C-alpha positions as CSV (number, residue, x, y, z in Angstrom):
1,M,0.0,0.0,0.0
2,E,1.5,3.3,-1.1
3,L,0.4,5.0,2.1
4,L,2.7,2.9,4.2
5,D,5.7,4.6,2.6
6,A,4.2,8.0,3.0
7,L,3.5,7.7,6.8
8,S,5.4,10.2,8.9
9,A,3.2,10.2,12.1
10,T,5.0,10.3,15.4
11,S,1.8,9.8,17.5
12,E,-1.5,7.9,17.2
13,E,-3.3,11.2,16.8
14,E,-1.1,12.2,13.8
15,L,-1.6,8.8,12.3
16,I,-5.4,9.0,12.4
17,V,-5.2,12.4,10.6
18,E,-2.9,11.0,7.9
19,L,-5.2,8.0,7.4
20,G,-8.2,10.4,7.1
21,H,-6.3,12.6,4.5
22,Y,-5.6,9.5,2.5
23,A,-9.3,8.5,2.5
24,I,-10.5,11.9,1.3
25,E,-7.8,12.0,-1.4
26,H,-8.3,8.5,-2.8
27,T,-12.1,8.3,-2.9
28,S,-14.8,10.5,-4.4
29,A,-16.3,11.3,-1.0
30,D,-17.1,14.9,-0.2
31,S,-16.6,14.3,3.6
32,V,-14.7,11.8,5.7
33,E,-14.9,11.2,9.4
34,M,-13.0,8.6,11.4
35,Y,-14.2,7.5,14.9
36,V,-11.8,5.6,17.1
37,A,-12.9,3.1,19.8
38,A,-12.1,4.3,23.3
39,A,-11.5,2.2,26.5
40,D,-15.1,2.8,27.6
41,E,-16.4,1.3,24.3
42,K,-17.5,4.7,23.1
43,L,-16.5,6.2,19.7
44,V,-14.3,9.3,19.7
45,L,-14.0,11.5,16.6
46,G,-10.4,11.3,15.6
47,Y,-10.6,13.0,12.2
48,S,-13.0,15.2,10.3
49,S,-12.2,16.5,6.8
50,N,-14.7,19.4,7.2
51,M,-14.2,20.3,10.9
52,P,-10.6,19.4,11.9
53,T,-11.0,21.3,15.2
54,A,-13.8,19.1,16.3
55,S,-11.5,16.1,16.8
56,T,-11.7,14.5,20.3
57,R,-14.7,16.6,21.2
58,V,-17.4,14.3,19.7
59,R,-18.2,11.0,21.5
60,L,-20.8,8.4,20.4
61,G,-22.1,5.6,22.6
62,K,-22.0,2.0,21.3
63,G,-25.1,1.5,19.0
64,V,-25.9,5.2,18.8
65,G,-26.3,6.7,15.4
66,L,-25.2,5.3,12.1
67,C,-21.5,4.9,13.2
68,G,-22.5,3.5,16.6
69,S,-24.7,0.8,15.0
70,V,-22.0,-0.2,12.5
71,F,-19.4,-0.5,15.3
72,E,-21.8,-2.6,17.4
73,S,-22.8,-5.0,14.5
74,G,-19.4,-5.0,12.7
75,T,-21.3,-4.8,9.4
76,P,-20.9,-2.0,6.9
77,K,-23.9,0.1,5.8
78,F,-24.3,1.8,2.5
79,L,-27.0,4.5,2.0
80,P,-27.3,5.4,-1.7
81,S,-29.9,8.2,-1.1
82,G,-31.7,9.9,1.7
83,A,-28.9,9.5,4.1
84,A,-29.9,12.4,6.3
85,K,-33.4,10.9,6.7
86,H,-32.2,7.4,7.6
87,P,-33.5,6.4,11.1
88,N,-30.0,5.6,12.3
89,F,-28.5,8.8,11.0
90,M,-27.7,11.3,13.8
91,K,-26.7,14.8,13.1
92,V,-24.0,16.2,15.4
93,S,-24.7,19.8,16.2
94,G,-21.9,22.1,15.1
95,L,-19.9,19.4,13.3
96,D,-21.3,20.0,9.8
97,D,-24.4,21.8,8.7
98,R,-24.4,20.6,5.0
99,E,-26.9,18.0,3.8
100,Y,-25.5,14.8,2.3
101,E,-27.5,12.5,0.0
102,S,-25.4,9.3,0.3
103,A,-23.2,7.8,3.0
104,A,-21.1,4.7,3.7
105,A,-20.2,3.6,7.2
106,L,-17.5,0.9,7.4
107,P,-16.1,-0.8,10.5
108,L,-12.3,-0.5,11.0
109,R,-11.3,-4.0,12.0
110,A,-8.0,-5.8,11.8
111,F,-6.2,-8.7,13.6
112,N,-9.4,-9.4,15.5
113,A,-9.5,-5.9,17.0
114,D,-12.4,-3.5,16.6
115,L,-10.7,-0.2,16.1
116,G,-13.6,2.2,15.1
117,V,-15.6,3.3,12.1
118,I,-14.9,5.4,9.0
119,L,-17.8,7.4,7.7
120,L,-17.8,8.7,4.0
121,R,-20.5,11.0,2.7
122,W,-21.5,12.4,-0.7
123,E,-23.6,15.4,-1.6
124,N,-25.0,13.5,-4.7
125,H,-26.6,10.1,-5.1
126,Q,-24.3,7.1,-5.2
127,N,-25.2,3.7,-6.7
128,F,-22.7,1.7,-4.6
129,A,-22.2,-1.0,-7.1
130,A,-20.6,-4.3,-5.9
131,K,-17.2,-3.2,-7.2
132,E,-17.4,0.2,-5.4
133,K,-18.5,-1.5,-2.2
134,H,-15.6,-3.9,-2.4
135,E,-13.1,-1.1,-2.9
136,L,-14.5,0.9,0.0
137,E,-14.4,-2.2,2.3
138,K,-10.8,-2.9,1.2
139,L,-9.9,0.7,1.9
140,A,-11.3,0.5,5.4
141,H,-9.5,-2.9,6.0
142,D,-6.2,-1.5,4.8
143,L,-6.5,1.6,7.0
144,A,-7.4,-0.6,10.0
145,K,-4.3,-2.8,9.4
146,L,-2.1,0.2,9.3
147,F,-3.7,1.6,12.4
148,E,-3.4,-1.6,14.5
149,G,0.0,-2.3,13.1
150,Y,1.2,1.1,14.3
151,R,-0.4,0.5,17.7
152,R,1.3,-2.9,18.1
153,A,4.7,-1.4,17.1
154,A,4.2,1.4,19.6
155,R,3.2,-1.0,22.4
156,F,6.3,-3.1,21.7
157,G,8.5,0.0,21.6
158,N,6.9,1.4,24.8
159,Q,7.3,-1.9,26.6
160,S,11.0,-2.0,25.7
161,S,11.5,1.6,26.8
162,R,9.5,1.2,29.9
163,L,11.6,-1.8,31.0
164,E,14.6,0.3,30.5
165,A,13.0,3.2,32.4
166,L,12.0,0.9,35.2
167,S,15.5,-0.5,35.5
168,E,17.0,3.0,35.4
169,V,14.7,4.4,38.1
170,S,15.0,1.4,40.4
171,K,18.8,1.4,40.1
172,T,19.0,5.1,40.9
173,L,16.6,4.7,43.9
174,D,19.0,2.2,45.4
175,T,21.9,4.7,45.3
176,S,20.5,7.0,48.0
177,P,19.9,6.4,51.7
178,Y,18.0,9.7,52.2
179,L,14.2,9.9,52.1
180,E,13.8,13.4,50.6
181,E,16.4,12.6,47.9
182,I,14.7,9.2,47.1
183,L,11.3,10.9,46.7
184,Q,12.7,13.6,44.5
185,L,14.6,11.2,42.4
186,L,11.4,9.1,42.1
187,V,9.2,11.9,40.7
188,N,11.9,13.4,38.5
189,L,13.0,10.1,36.9
190,T,9.5,8.7,36.5
191,A,8.2,11.9,34.9
192,S,11.1,12.0,32.4
193,Q,11.4,8.3,31.6
194,F,7.6,7.8,31.2
195,N,7.0,11.2,29.6
196,Y,4.5,12.5,32.2
197,K,3.6,16.1,32.6
198,V,3.6,16.0,36.4
199,C,4.5,13.3,38.9
200,T,3.9,13.6,42.6
201,V,4.4,11.5,45.7
202,R,2.3,11.8,48.9
203,L,3.2,9.9,52.0
204,L,0.5,8.6,54.3
205,D,0.0,10.2,57.7
206,A,-2.1,7.4,59.2
207,E,-2.8,9.2,62.5
208,R,-4.5,12.1,60.7
209,G,-5.9,10.1,57.8
210,E,-4.1,12.4,55.3
211,L,-1.8,12.1,52.4
212,V,0.9,14.8,52.6
213,L,2.7,16.1,49.5
214,R,6.4,15.3,49.9
215,A,7.8,15.5,46.3
216,T,6.9,16.8,42.8
217,Q,8.9,17.9,39.8
218,A,6.2,20.4,38.8
219,P,7.9,23.8,38.5
220,A,4.8,25.8,39.4
221,R,4.9,27.0,43.0
222,A,1.2,26.7,43.4
223,Y,1.5,22.9,42.7
224,Q,4.4,22.6,45.2
225,R,2.4,24.3,47.9
226,K,-0.6,21.9,47.6
227,G,-1.8,20.9,51.1
228,A,-2.5,17.6,52.6
229,I,-5.6,15.7,51.4
230,K,-8.0,13.5,53.3
231,L,-8.0,9.8,52.5
232,G,-11.7,9.6,52.1
233,Q,-12.0,12.7,50.0
234,S,-9.5,12.0,47.2
235,I,-8.8,9.8,44.3
236,A,-5.3,9.0,45.7
237,G,-7.0,7.9,48.9
238,R,-9.2,5.6,46.9
239,A,-6.0,4.0,45.5
240,I,-4.8,3.5,49.0
241,D,-8.1,1.9,50.1
242,L,-8.3,-0.4,47.1
243,G,-4.6,-1.3,47.2
244,K,-4.3,-1.0,43.4
245,P,-4.0,1.8,40.8
246,V,-6.9,4.1,40.1
247,I,-7.1,5.7,36.6
248,V,-9.0,8.9,35.7
249,A,-9.5,9.4,32.0
250,D,-9.7,13.2,32.3
251,V,-9.3,15.0,35.7
252,L,-11.0,18.1,34.2
253,E,-14.2,16.1,33.9
254,E,-13.9,14.1,37.1
255,E,-16.1,15.6,39.8
256,S,-14.3,13.9,42.7
257,Y,-10.9,15.3,41.6
258,I,-9.6,18.0,43.9
259,G,-8.1,21.1,42.2
260,H,-9.7,21.5,38.8
261,D,-8.4,25.1,38.4
262,L,-4.8,24.1,39.0
263,A,-5.1,21.1,36.7
264,R,-6.5,23.4,34.0
265,E,-3.7,25.9,34.5
266,Q,-1.0,23.3,34.4
267,G,-2.5,21.4,31.4
268,L,-3.2,18.1,33.2
269,R,-5.6,15.6,31.7
270,S,-5.3,11.9,32.4
271,M,-4.1,10.6,35.7
272,I,-3.0,7.3,37.3
273,C,-2.6,7.0,41.1
274,V,-0.4,4.0,42.2
275,P,-0.3,3.1,45.9
276,L,3.1,2.6,47.5
277,L,2.8,-0.7,49.3
278,I,5.2,-2.8,51.4
279,H,3.8,-6.2,52.5
280,E,0.3,-4.9,51.6
281,R,0.8,-2.0,54.0
282,P,0.4,1.5,52.4
283,V,3.1,4.1,52.9
284,G,1.9,6.6,50.3
285,V,0.8,7.1,46.7
286,M,2.4,8.2,43.4
287,S,0.3,10.2,41.0
288,C,1.2,10.6,37.4
289,Y,-0.4,13.1,35.0
290,T,-0.4,13.4,31.2
291,E,-0.9,16.6,29.2
292,V,-3.4,14.9,26.8
293,V,-6.3,12.6,27.3
294,R,-5.0,9.1,26.8
295,E,-5.1,5.6,28.1
296,F,-2.6,3.9,30.3
297,S,-1.7,0.6,28.7
298,A,-1.5,-2.6,30.7
299,D,2.3,-2.9,30.5
300,E,2.6,0.8,31.6
301,V,0.5,0.1,34.7
302,R,2.5,-3.0,35.5
303,A,5.7,-1.1,35.2
304,L,4.4,1.6,37.5
305,E,3.2,-0.9,40.1
306,T,6.7,-2.6,40.1
307,L,8.3,0.8,40.4
308,A,6.0,1.7,43.3
309,K,6.9,-1.5,45.2
310,Q,10.6,-0.7,44.7
311,A,10.0,2.9,45.9
312,A,8.1,1.7,49.0
313,V,11.0,-0.6,49.9
314,S,13.5,2.3,49.4
315,I,11.3,4.6,51.5
316,E,11.0,2.1,54.3
317,H,14.8,1.4,54.2
318,A,15.5,5.1,54.4
319,R,13.2,5.5,57.4
320,L,14.8,2.6,59.2
321,Q,18.3,4.1,58.5
322,V,17.2,7.5,59.8
323,R,15.6,6.0,63.0
324,T,18.7,3.9,63.6
325,T,20.8,7.0,63.2
326,L,18.5,8.9,65.6
327,M,18.8,6.2,68.2
328,Q,22.6,6.4,67.9
329,E,22.5,10.2,68.2
330,M,19.8,10.4,70.8
331,H,22.2,10.4,73.8
332,H,24.0,13.4,72.2
333,R,20.7,15.2,71.8
334,V,19.7,14.5,75.3
335,K,23.1,15.6,76.5
336,N,22.8,18.9,74.5
337,S,19.3,19.5,75.8
338,L,20.5,19.0,79.4
339,Q,23.3,21.4,78.9
340,Q,20.9,23.9,77.4
341,I,18.7,23.5,80.5
342,A,21.7,24.0,82.8
343,S,22.6,27.2,80.9
344,L,19.1,28.5,81.2
345,L,19.0,27.8,84.9
346,R,22.4,29.7,85.4
347,L,21.0,32.6,83.4
348,Q,17.8,32.5,85.5
349,S,19.8,32.5,88.8
350,R,21.8,35.6,87.6
351,F,19.1,37.7,86.1
352,G,15.8,36.2,87.3
353,K,13.7,38.4,89.7
354,Y,11.1,36.3,91.4
355,K,8.7,36.9,94.2
356,D,9.1,33.4,95.6
357,L,10.6,30.0,95.0
358,E,7.4,28.6,93.4
359,E,7.4,31.3,90.7
360,A,11.1,30.5,89.9
361,L,10.3,26.7,89.7
362,D,7.3,27.3,87.5
363,D,9.5,29.3,85.1
364,S,12.1,26.5,85.0
365,V,9.5,23.8,84.5
366,A,8.0,25.8,81.5
367,R,11.3,26.0,79.8
368,I,12.1,22.3,80.4
369,L,8.7,21.4,79.0
370,A,9.4,23.4,75.9
371,I,12.4,21.3,75.2
372,S,10.5,18.2,76.1
373,A,7.8,19.1,73.6
374,V,10.3,18.8,70.8
375,H,11.5,15.4,72.0
376,D,8.0,14.2,72.3
377,L,7.1,15.4,68.8
378,L,10.2,13.8,67.4
379,S,8.9,10.4,68.5
380,R,5.6,11.0,66.8
381,E,6.3,13.2,63.8
382,D,7.8,12.1,60.5
383,L,11.4,11.1,61.0
384,D,13.7,13.8,62.3
385,H,11.6,16.9,61.5
386,V,9.3,18.6,63.9
387,G,6.3,20.8,63.0
388,V,6.3,24.4,64.3
389,R,2.6,24.6,64.7
390,E,2.6,21.3,66.6
391,I,5.1,22.8,69.0
392,A,2.9,25.9,69.4
393,N,-0.2,23.7,70.1
394,M,1.6,21.7,72.8
395,L,2.9,24.8,74.5
396,V,-0.5,26.5,74.4
397,Q,-2.1,23.4,75.9
398,Y,0.4,23.4,78.7
399,Q,-0.2,27.1,79.4
400,Q,-4.0,26.5,79.5
401,N,-3.7,23.5,81.8
402,S,-1.0,24.7,84.2
403,L,-0.1,28.4,84.3
404,I,-3.3,30.4,83.9
405,R,-4.9,31.4,87.1
406,P,-8.6,30.4,87.6
407,E,-9.9,33.9,87.5
408,K,-8.3,34.6,84.1
409,H,-10.3,33.8,81.0
410,I,-7.9,33.7,78.0
411,Q,-8.7,32.2,74.7
412,F,-5.8,30.8,72.5
413,K,-5.7,30.4,68.7
414,V,-2.8,28.8,66.7
415,S,-3.0,29.5,63.0
416,G,-0.9,29.9,59.8
417,K,-1.1,29.9,56.0
418,G,0.0,26.9,54.0
419,D,1.4,23.6,55.0
420,E,3.1,22.8,58.3
421,I,6.6,24.1,58.6
422,H,9.1,21.4,59.6
423,L,12.4,22.0,61.3
424,A,15.3,19.7,62.3
425,M,15.9,18.9,65.9
426,A,18.4,21.5,66.8
427,Q,16.6,24.5,65.3
428,A,13.2,23.2,66.5
429,T,14.5,23.2,70.2
430,Q,15.6,26.8,69.9
431,V,12.4,27.9,68.3
432,A,10.4,26.0,71.0
433,L,12.2,27.9,73.8
434,V,11.6,31.3,72.0
435,M,7.9,30.4,71.5
436,N,7.6,29.4,75.1
437,E,9.0,32.8,76.3
438,L,6.7,34.7,74.0
439,I,3.6,32.8,75.0
440,Q,4.5,33.0,78.7
441,N,5.2,36.7,78.5
442,A,1.8,37.2,76.7
443,V,0.0,35.4,79.6
444,E,1.9,37.0,82.5
445,H,2.3,40.6,81.3
446,G,-0.5,40.9,78.8
447,F,-3.0,39.8,81.5
448,E,-1.5,41.1,84.6
449,V,-4.4,43.4,85.0
450,S,-6.9,42.3,82.4
451,D,-8.9,39.1,83.3
452,E,-10.0,38.1,79.9
453,G,-8.9,38.3,76.2
454,E,-7.2,36.5,73.5
455,I,-3.7,35.3,72.6
456,H,-3.0,34.4,68.9
457,V,0.0,32.4,67.8
458,T,0.5,32.8,64.0
459,I,3.2,31.0,62.0
460,E,3.9,31.6,58.3
461,Q,6.7,31.0,55.9
462,S,7.9,33.1,52.9
463,E,10.7,31.5,50.9
464,D,13.3,30.5,53.5
465,Q,12.1,32.9,56.2
466,V,9.8,31.8,59.0
467,Y,7.7,34.4,60.8
468,L,6.2,33.8,64.3
469,W,3.8,36.3,65.8
470,V,2.4,36.1,69.4
471,S,-0.3,38.7,69.9
472,N,-2.5,39.5,72.8
473,S,-5.5,41.7,73.4
474,G,-4.7,42.3,77.1
475,D,-2.7,45.0,78.8
476,T,-0.5,47.4,76.7
477,V,3.3,47.1,76.9
478,P,4.6,49.3,79.8
479,P,7.2,52.0,79.0
480,G,10.8,50.7,79.0
481,Y,9.6,47.1,79.0
482,E,12.3,46.0,76.4
483,A,15.1,48.0,78.2
484,N,14.6,46.6,81.7
485,G,16.7,43.4,81.1
486,R,13.9,40.9,81.7
487,L,15.1,37.3,81.6
488,G,12.6,36.2,79.0
489,L,13.7,38.9,76.6
490,R,17.4,38.0,77.2
491,I,16.6,34.4,76.2
492,I,14.7,35.5,73.1
493,S,17.6,37.8,72.1
494,M,20.1,35.0,72.7
495,F,18.3,32.6,70.3
496,A,17.6,35.4,67.8
497,K,21.3,35.7,67.3
498,S,21.8,31.9,67.2
499,L,19.1,31.5,64.6
500,G,20.2,34.5,62.6
501,G,16.8,36.1,63.3
502,E,15.2,39.3,64.5
503,F,12.8,40.1,67.4
504,N,10.5,43.1,67.6
505,L,7.8,44.1,70.1
506,Y,5.1,46.7,69.1
507,E,1.4,47.6,69.4
508,R,-1.1,47.3,66.5
509,L,-4.8,48.1,66.6
510,G,-4.9,47.8,70.4
511,W,-3.0,44.4,70.4
512,T,0.5,43.8,71.7
513,V,2.5,42.0,69.1
514,A,5.7,40.1,69.6
515,E,7.3,39.3,66.2
516,F,10.1,36.8,65.7
517,R,11.7,36.1,62.3
518,F,14.4,33.6,61.5
519,S,15.9,31.7,58.5
520,R,14.9,28.1,58.1
521,L,18.0,26.1,57.5
522,S,18.4,24.8,54.0
523,G,18.1,21.1,53.5
524,E,15.8,20.6,56.4
C-alpha cells in the first residue's frame, strides 16, 4: 500500500489524521470522518475533513447513530440516497451543517481488533455497485491494518523503553539512603522516563488520615504548595483503600478530583494513582499526569506498580536508617538538651527576679517542658523533622492547663497559612524555647491586670524565612519594657542571634504583638 511509505506520524493522533487525509484524497467522497474506539467502548471522533478542530470533542455511545450501530454490528452500511433521513443517522450539532445525500459507514477491524468506524459522505446520489462497495471495504480494512500495526509497534517499543526506564529508576533509587532525595529522584525520573507532565508522591499520615505532599517535579509554586488531602475525599485515597492503581480518564471532567483550576492551569488531563505498598501496608501514593487525554496501557500500569513497590521498599529502608541514626545520636541530643537547661538555669539565677521559689520553679518547668515538647514530637512526627505549629499547640495546651490562674479567661488560637513548617531537631528546640517565652510573656504581662482576652499564635513561611507572631489583646506594653533586662527577653535575644533572626515588640490596633523572624536552615 503506497500510504505505508508516506506515513510520517509520530503519534497515534497524527496517524489518524494521515489516514483520514488518504481516504479523502483516494475516494470520491465529499466528507470523511474517522471515529476511534475508546476504552469505555465509546467512539471518539479522531478525524473530520470538514471540521478538523472538532477532533476528540465528539463522542458516540455504542449502538448510537449510524456509526455506533455499525461499530456494534461489525457490518458496513451503504445508504445510496436519503442518508440524512435514515432512522440511524444522527446529526452532530456544530460538526457539519451541510446536507448529504449518500453515506457509507464501514467498520475499522484488523487482527481481530475492533478499532472504530470510518464514515464517508457524498452530496450527490451514489449507486454503490458491488465493485465500489468492495473497494471501500478494502480501503477500510487497509486503513485498519495500518492503524493496528502502528499500535502494536508502539506497544512493543513502549514496553521495551518502559523496561529500560523501570531499570533506570529502580537502580537510581538504590543509590540514595536519604528519604527526601529518594522521593525527589522518584518523581523526576518517573516523569522524564515515562514522559509524564507531572509526577507527585504523597506519604501517608495514618494518624491524621491524610496524604501529605512530599515531592513533585512540577515547576509551578502553586503545585508545590498543595496541602494535605484527606484519604476519604481523594482519588489518591481511593487507590490506598483499594490497594491498586486508580485511573482517571480526564481530571477536568472528574467531579471527585480536587483542584480543577490548578489542573487546567498546568494542562493536566489523564491521571493514574499508584499506591506505594510494602507487605500490603500502604506508605503513600504516586500520582502521574499526562498533558493529553490518553489511556494507560496494561504494561505501563504493571511497570508503575513494580516501580511503586521498589520505591516503597526504598522509603522504608531510608526511614529505618534514619531511625537507627536517631537512636545512635539520641544520647548526644539529650546531653545537649540537658546542657541547654543548665545554661538557662544559670541565666535564671543571675538575672531572674522572682517573688518566691514557686514562681522560679514554674519558670524553670515551663522551659524544660518546651524542650520536652520537641523530643515528644520527634517520637511521633515524620522522621527527624518537627512541625512548628505542633510545638505551638503543645505549649499552648500546657499554658492553659498549668499556668493560667482560675480567674483569668484567656482564649488561645494557633494558625498559619500553607502547609506545616518542619524544622530539624536543633533548630526546633531553639524555636520552642523562644515560643515558650513569647507565650508565657503574653500570659503573664498581657493579662497582669486584664482578666479576659485572646492570645493568637501565628506561624507563616515566605521563601526560607519563618515568621512567628504572638499577639495578645490584654494590657498594653509598659514603657521601657524591652530595656529593663527581663530574663525572657534575654533568652529570646540570645536565640535570635543563634538563629540569625530578629525580634520586635510593638502595638497594633490595640493588640501587643511580639514578632520573631528567623531563617529556616536549607536542606531541612
